[in-house]
C-alpha positions in Angstrom: 0.0 0.0 0.0 1.3 3.4 -1.0 1.5 6.2 1.6 0.9 9.8 0.4 0.8 13.0 2.3 -2.3 15.2 1.9 0.0 18.0 0.7 1.2 15.9 -2.1 -2.3 15.1 -3.1 -3.1 18.8 -3.3 -0.3 19.5 -5.7 -0.5 16.2 -7.6 -3.8 14.5 -7.3 -2.9 12.1 -10.2 -0.9 10.1 -7.6 -4.1 9.0 -6.0 -5.9 8.5 -9.3 -3.1 6.4 -10.8 -2.9 4.1 -7.7 -6.7 3.6 -7.7 -6.7 2.8 -11.4 -4.0 0.1 -10.7 -6.4 -1.3 -8.0 -4.2 -0.2 -5.1 -5.2 1.3 -1.8 -3.5 4.5 -0.7 -2.7 5.4 2.9 -3.2 9.2 3.3 -1.3 11.1 6.0 -1.3 14.7 7.3 1.7 16.0 9.1 2.9 12.4 9.3 -0.2 11.2 11.1 -2.7 8.8 9.5 -5.7 10.5 8.0 -7.4 7.8 6.0 -7.3 5.1 3.5 -8.6 5.2 -0.1 -9.8 2.0 -1.7 -10.3 1.2 -5.3 -14.0 0.8 -6.0 -14.1 -2.8 -7.2 -17.4 -4.6 -7.9 -17.1 -7.0 -4.9 -16.4 -4.1 -2.6 -19.3 -2.2 -4.0 -21.8 -5.0 -4.0 -20.9 -6.1 -0.4 -19.8 -3.1 1.5 -21.5 -0.1 0.0 -24.8 -2.0 -0.5 -24.8 -3.0 3.1 -23.9 0.5 4.2 -26.7 2.0 2.0 -29.3 -0.5 3.4 -28.2 0.2 7.0 -28.4 4.0 6.4 -31.9 3.7 4.9 -33.0 1.6 7.9 -31.5 3.9 10.5 -33.2 6.9 8.8 -36.6 5.1 8.9 -36.9 5.1 5.2 -37.2 1.3 5.0 -38.3 -1.4 7.4 -36.0 -4.1 8.8 -37.7 -6.6 6.6 -37.0 -4.5 3.5 -33.4 -4.0 4.7 -33.1 -7.8 5.1 -34.5 -8.3 1.6 -32.0 -5.8 0.1 -29.1 -7.7 1.8 -30.4 -11.2 0.8 -30.8 -12.3 4.4 -33.7 -13.4 6.6 -35.0 -11.2 9.4 -33.2 -12.9 12.2 -29.9 -12.4 10.4 -30.8 -8.7 10.0 -31.6 -8.4 13.7 -28.2 -10.0 14.5 -26.4 -7.6 12.2 -28.1 -4.6 13.7 -27.4 -5.9 17.2 -23.7 -6.4 16.3 -23.5 -2.9 15.0 -25.3 -1.6 18.1 -28.2 -0.3 16.1 -31.6 -0.4 17.8 -34.0 -2.6 16.0 -36.9 -3.1 18.4 -40.3 -2.4 16.7 -42.9 -0.5 18.7 -46.1 -2.4 17.6 -47.0 -5.7 19.1 -47.4 -7.5 15.7 -43.8 -6.6 14.7 -42.5 -7.7 18.1 -44.2 -11.0 17.8 -42.8 -11.5 14.3 -39.3 -10.6 15.6 -39.6 -13.1 18.5 -40.7 -15.8 16.1 -37.7 -15.0 13.8 -35.3 -15.2 16.7 -36.5 -18.6 18.0 -34.0 -21.4 17.1 -35.2 -23.7 14.4 -35.3 -27.5 15.0 -32.4 -29.2 13.3 
């Protein structure tokens, strides 16, 4: 991974562009301290990471339901609940029907 100072990027942004076009990540620093990492936008990164982030943001903003978020991510509702719990995002629904549905989804299945 290449390391580039933010000052260099201001004067020569093609450093970043060229690295990303080669599929390389770039470690960006400011005054010698880590500032961030750029990642090339590859299809697998987009389809996994950005899609998940987008679905989570839609859910957190109240734009979509947990069920719709789960559908977008190709998972069942219990997996979505676990994901939200792992990320410390509140997922408890306020109406009784939704709560009953969530309890059913969380019950272990017979194997």
